[in-house]
Residue, then its C-alpha position, 0 to 999 in steps of 0.5 A: x250320205x253324211x257330210x264326209x261324203x259331201x266334202x270328199x266330192x270335187x264339185x259343189x252339188x246342185x242346188x247349192x247349200x250356201x249362198x256366196x259370201x258376203x251377202x249384200x246388206x241393205x242400205x238402212x241396216x244400221x237403222x233397222x238393227x237399232x230400231x226399238x222393238x214393239x211391245x208385242x215382240x218384246x213380250x215374245x222375247x221375255x216369254x221365251x227367256x222365262x220358258x228357256x225355249x227358242x223364240x217362237x216355240x209354243 
């Protein structure tokens, strides 16, 4: 069945599809986000941009 069937039901099906929001954040989130990429990771991102493909696709 499609999503219309899911939304027309009165109860949440099991297993739940989404976790409750907001999800807890790690105490060092800002530090993790701001830490520089390693050369290998940066190369993967550049390759993905050049190929116009999703990150991680062959």
